[in-house]
C-alpha positions as CSV (number, residue, x, y, z in Angstrom):
1,M,9.5,6.8,11.5
2,S,9.5,7.6,15.3
3,N,6.8,10.3,14.9
4,S,4.3,7.5,14.1
5,S,5.5,5.0,16.7
6,S,2.4,5.4,18.8
7,I,0.4,3.7,16.1
8,S,1.1,-0.1,16.1
9,H,-1.3,-1.0,13.3
10,F,-3.7,0.2,10.7
11,L,-7.3,-0.8,9.8
12,L,-7.8,-1.4,6.1
13,L,-11.0,-0.9,4.1
14,P,-13.0,-4.1,4.1
15,L,-13.9,-5.4,0.7
16,A,-17.4,-6.2,1.9
17,D,-19.5,-6.0,5.1
18,R,-21.4,-9.3,4.7
19,R,-19.6,-12.5,5.4
20,Q,-20.8,-14.2,2.2
21,L,-19.5,-11.3,0.1
22,Q,-16.2,-11.5,1.9
23,L,-15.8,-15.1,1.0
24,L,-16.8,-14.4,-2.6
25,H,-14.1,-11.7,-2.8
26,F,-11.6,-14.2,-1.4
27,C,-12.5,-16.6,-4.1
28,L,-12.3,-13.9,-6.8
29,F,-9.0,-12.7,-5.6
30,L,-7.7,-16.3,-5.4
31,G,-8.8,-16.9,-9.0
32,I,-7.2,-13.7,-10.3
33,S,-4.0,-14.4,-8.4
34,L,-3.7,-17.9,-9.7
35,A,-4.3,-16.6,-13.3
36,A,-1.7,-13.9,-12.9
37,L,0.8,-16.3,-11.4
38,L,0.2,-18.8,-14.2
39,G,0.2,-16.3,-17.0
40,N,3.2,-14.3,-15.9
41,G,5.1,-17.4,-14.8
42,L,4.6,-19.0,-18.2
43,I,5.9,-15.8,-19.9
44,I,9.0,-15.7,-17.7
45,S,9.7,-19.4,-18.2
46,A,9.1,-19.3,-22.0
47,V,11.4,-16.3,-22.5
48,A,14.1,-17.6,-20.2
49,C,14.1,-21.1,-21.8
50,G,13.4,-20.1,-25.4
51,H,16.7,-19.0,-27.0
52,H,15.0,-17.7,-30.0
53,L,13.1,-15.3,-27.7
54,H,16.3,-13.7,-26.4
55,T,15.6,-10.4,-28.1
56,P,15.1,-6.9,-26.6
57,M,11.3,-7.0,-26.9
58,F,11.0,-10.3,-25.0
59,F,13.7,-9.4,-22.5
60,F,11.7,-6.3,-21.5
61,L,8.5,-8.4,-21.5
62,L,10.1,-10.8,-19.0
63,N,10.9,-7.8,-16.8
64,L,7.3,-6.6,-17.2
65,A,6.0,-10.0,-16.1
66,L,8.2,-9.8,-13.0
67,T,6.7,-6.4,-12.0
68,D,3.2,-7.8,-12.6
69,L,3.9,-10.7,-10.3
70,G,5.4,-8.4,-7.7
71,S,2.4,-6.0,-7.7
72,I,0.0,-8.9,-7.3
73,L,1.9,-10.5,-4.5
74,T,2.2,-7.1,-2.7
75,T,-1.5,-6.3,-2.3
76,V,-3.6,-9.4,-2.9
77,P,-2.4,-11.9,-0.2
78,K,-3.2,-9.5,2.7
79,A,-6.6,-8.7,1.2
80,M,-7.4,-12.4,0.8
81,H,-6.2,-13.1,4.4
82,N,-8.4,-10.2,5.8
83,S,-11.5,-11.4,3.7
84,L,-11.0,-15.0,4.8
85,W,-10.6,-14.3,8.5
86,D,-13.0,-11.3,8.6
87,T,-10.4,-8.8,9.8
88,R,-9.1,-5.4,8.7
89,Y,-5.7,-5.5,10.6
90,I,-2.3,-4.7,9.1
91,S,0.7,-4.0,11.3
92,Y,2.6,-0.7,11.1
93,T,5.7,-2.4,9.7
94,G,3.6,-4.5,7.4
95,C,1.9,-1.4,6.0
96,A,5.3,0.3,5.5
97,A,6.6,-2.8,3.7
98,Q,3.4,-3.1,1.5
99,L,3.7,0.6,0.6
100,F,7.4,0.2,-0.3
101,F,6.9,-2.8,-2.6
102,F,3.8,-1.3,-4.2
103,L,5.7,1.9,-4.9
104,F,8.6,-0.2,-6.2
105,F,6.7,-2.4,-8.7
106,I,4.2,0.0,-10.1
107,P,6.7,2.7,-11.2
108,A,9.1,0.0,-12.4
109,E,6.2,-1.3,-14.7
110,Y,5.6,2.2,-16.0
111,F,9.3,2.8,-16.7
112,L,9.5,-0.6,-18.5
113,L,6.5,0.2,-20.6
114,T,8.1,3.5,-21.6
115,I,11.3,1.6,-22.5
116,M,9.3,-1.0,-24.5
117,C,7.7,1.9,-26.4
118,Y,11.3,3.0,-27.3
119,D,12.0,-0.5,-28.4
120,R,9.0,-0.6,-30.8
121,Y,9.9,2.9,-32.1
122,V,13.5,1.9,-33.0
123,S,12.3,-1.4,-34.4
124,I,9.9,0.2,-36.8
125,C,11.2,3.7,-37.4
126,K,15.0,3.0,-37.3
127,P,15.3,-0.7,-38.2
128,L,18.9,-0.4,-39.5
129,H,20.1,1.0,-36.2
130,Y,18.2,-1.5,-34.0
131,G,21.2,-3.7,-33.3
132,T,23.3,-0.7,-32.3
133,L,20.7,1.2,-30.2
134,L,19.3,-1.9,-28.5
135,G,22.2,-4.2,-28.1
136,S,22.3,-6.6,-25.1
137,R,24.4,-4.2,-23.0
138,A,22.1,-1.3,-23.7
139,C,19.0,-3.3,-22.9
140,A,20.5,-4.5,-19.6
141,H,21.5,-0.9,-18.7
142,M,17.9,0.4,-19.5
143,A,16.3,-2.4,-17.5
144,A,18.7,-1.8,-14.6
145,A,17.9,2.0,-14.7
146,A,14.2,1.3,-14.6
147,W,14.5,-1.0,-11.5
148,A,17.0,1.3,-9.8
149,S,14.8,4.4,-10.4
150,A,11.8,2.6,-9.0
151,F,13.7,1.5,-5.9
152,L,14.9,5.0,-5.2
153,Y,11.4,6.4,-5.8
154,S,9.9,3.9,-3.5
155,L,12.5,4.4,-0.8
156,L,12.1,8.1,-0.8
157,H,8.3,8.1,-0.7
158,T,8.0,5.4,1.9
159,A,10.6,7.0,4.3
160,N,9.0,10.4,3.9
161,T,5.4,9.2,4.3
162,F,6.2,7.2,7.5
163,S,8.2,10.0,9.0
164,L,5.0,12.1,9.3
165,R,3.2,12.5,12.6
166,L,-0.2,10.7,12.4
167,C,-2.9,11.8,14.8
168,H,-6.2,11.3,12.9
169,G,-6.7,7.7,13.9
170,N,-5.4,4.6,12.0
171,V,-8.3,3.8,9.6
172,L,-7.3,3.7,5.9
173,G,-9.9,4.1,3.2
174,Q,-8.2,1.5,1.0
175,F,-7.8,-2.3,1.0
176,F,-4.0,-1.8,1.0
177,C,-1.6,0.8,2.2
178,E,-1.5,3.8,-0.1
179,I,0.0,7.2,0.3
180,P,-3.1,9.5,-0.2
181,H,-4.9,7.6,2.5
182,I,-2.0,7.7,4.9
183,L,-1.6,11.5,4.3
184,K,-5.2,12.0,5.5
185,L,-4.2,10.7,8.9
186,S,-1.3,13.3,9.2
187,C,-1.6,16.3,11.5
188,S,1.8,17.7,10.6
189,K,2.5,20.3,8.0
190,S,5.4,18.1,6.9
191,Y,2.9,16.4,4.6
192,L,3.5,19.3,2.2
193,R,6.9,17.8,1.6
194,E,5.2,14.6,0.5
195,L,2.8,16.5,-1.7
196,G,5.8,18.1,-3.3
197,L,7.2,14.7,-4.1
198,I,3.9,13.6,-5.5
199,V,3.8,16.6,-7.8
200,F,7.3,15.7,-9.0
201,S,6.2,12.1,-9.5
202,I,3.2,13.3,-11.6
203,S,5.5,15.5,-13.7
204,L,7.8,12.5,-14.3
205,A,4.9,10.3,-15.2
206,F,3.6,12.9,-17.6
207,G,7.0,13.2,-19.2
208,C,6.9,9.4,-19.9
209,F,3.4,9.7,-21.2
210,V,4.4,12.4,-23.6
211,F,7.3,10.3,-24.8
212,I,5.0,7.3,-25.4
213,V,2.4,9.4,-27.3
214,F,5.1,11.0,-29.5
215,S,6.7,7.6,-30.2
216,Y,3.4,6.1,-31.3
217,V,2.6,9.0,-33.5
218,Q,6.0,8.4,-35.3
219,I,5.3,4.6,-35.3
220,F,1.9,4.8,-36.9
221,R,3.2,7.3,-39.5
222,A,6.0,4.8,-40.4
223,V,3.6,1.8,-40.4
224,L,1.2,3.5,-42.8
225,R,4.0,4.1,-45.2
226,I,4.8,0.4,-45.4
227,P,3.7,-0.7,-49.0
228,S,2.6,-4.3,-48.3
229,E,-0.5,-5.1,-46.2
230,Q,1.4,-8.1,-44.7
231,G,4.2,-5.8,-43.5
232,R,1.7,-3.4,-41.9
233,H,-0.1,-6.2,-40.2
234,K,3.2,-7.6,-38.8
235,A,4.2,-4.1,-37.5
236,F,0.8,-3.5,-35.9
237,S,0.8,-7.0,-34.3
238,T,4.0,-6.1,-32.3
239,C,2.7,-2.7,-31.3
240,L,-1.0,-3.3,-30.4
241,P,-0.4,-5.5,-27.3
242,H,2.0,-2.9,-25.8
243,L,-0.4,-0.1,-26.7
244,A,-3.3,-2.0,-25.0
245,V,-1.3,-2.6,-21.8
246,V,-0.1,1.0,-21.7
247,S,-3.7,2.3,-22.2
248,L,-5.1,0.0,-19.5
249,F,-2.4,0.9,-17.0
250,I,-2.5,4.7,-17.6
251,S,-6.2,5.1,-17.9
252,T,-7.1,3.2,-14.7
253,G,-4.3,4.7,-12.6
254,T,-4.9,8.2,-13.9
255,F,-8.7,8.1,-13.4
256,S,-8.2,6.6,-9.9
257,Y,-6.0,9.4,-8.7
258,L,-7.3,12.4,-10.7
259,K,-11.0,11.7,-10.9
260,P,-13.3,14.7,-9.8
261,P,-14.2,14.7,-6.1
262,S,-17.9,15.0,-7.1
263,I,-18.0,11.4,-8.4
264,S,-15.7,9.9,-5.7
265,S,-17.2,7.2,-3.4
266,P,-15.7,4.4,-1.4
267,S,-17.1,1.7,-3.7
268,L,-15.8,3.4,-6.9
269,D,-12.4,4.0,-5.3
270,L,-12.2,0.4,-4.3
271,A,-13.3,-0.8,-7.8
272,L,-10.7,1.4,-9.5
273,S,-7.9,0.4,-7.2
274,V,-8.7,-3.3,-7.8
275,L,-8.7,-2.6,-11.5
276,Y,-5.2,-1.1,-11.7
277,S,-3.5,-3.0,-9.0
278,V,-4.9,-6.5,-9.4
279,V,-6.8,-6.9,-12.7
280,A,-4.4,-5.2,-15.0
281,P,-1.3,-7.3,-14.0
282,A,-3.4,-10.4,-14.4
283,L,-4.6,-9.4,-17.9
284,N,-1.2,-8.3,-19.3
285,P,0.0,-11.9,-20.1
286,L,-3.3,-12.6,-21.9
287,I,-3.0,-9.3,-23.9
288,Y,0.5,-10.1,-25.0
289,S,0.0,-13.7,-25.8
290,L,-3.2,-13.2,-27.9
291,R,-1.4,-11.5,-30.9
292,N,2.1,-12.7,-30.5
293,Q,2.5,-15.9,-32.4
294,E,6.2,-16.5,-31.3
295,L,5.2,-16.1,-27.6
296,K,2.2,-18.4,-28.0
297,A,4.3,-21.1,-29.7
298,A,7.0,-20.8,-27.0
299,V,4.4,-21.1,-24.2
300,W,2.7,-24.1,-25.9
301,R,6.1,-25.9,-26.3
302,L,6.9,-25.2,-22.7
303,M,3.5,-26.6,-21.5
304,T,3.5,-29.7,-23.8
305,G,7.1,-30.4,-22.8
306,W,6.2,-30.2,-19.2
307,F,3.2,-32.5,-19.6
308,C,5.2,-35.0,-21.6
309,K,7.8,-35.2,-18.8
310,H,5.1,-35.8,-16.3
């Protein structure tokens, strides 16, 4: 990182220019953050405390809630601080740390969503092999692989990005530190190495996407062959929340990074980045709890038990 040592801090994109709007954004981010903390915290507590929820599906859901909490806590607190105090400042080390954790939690979430798709595929298409293919040890290994892969991915990208020589100022066109906006400040041809890593990352993400699509084609074919309407409804109820979360995550992230330059604008970029990095993690608990009766019952028992004690 010595090549960029002359830069001591970066200036982030302000959420608004007028003071009243800055305070409004602070309140909105505060509300979204509290909702995300409450929703994901309840899911983590309900799954951890409810022994009947110690199944592969809820184990992966617990891990997903952890990634949602992590991604919210990585980007939102600094944005709230800057809006409240009318500043754009983030230190060099703070930017590196923010980029590292963002690149850690977002890929971890994507890998976990892919694994959860495999869980639904085995549950519906190969139910007799479910206990063998998704035993407790296999689930732990898959979750560990997702977290470890995300850690290596983040470490590699962060180290490579902050080894570049930056000579085009220190102003970032985003409300948090993100690779494309840091690359715009680079004056070194070494940025081609980072572009190569990005192409590899896109290929990996596309591979996961193909796996998800193929799995859901098989799932829907199997569900439509179920003779009873009640059986089909139960199968769909376990798949639709996951499919909704995957669709929201992939569509917002893909459009944000791959949208045509002709429709790009700072306000649109800002809205899309808020959508996939802030709103989506806050909505995931709501999406999962709406159609999952077991989870709703566990969360309700947890809340009533807590209120009764107090």
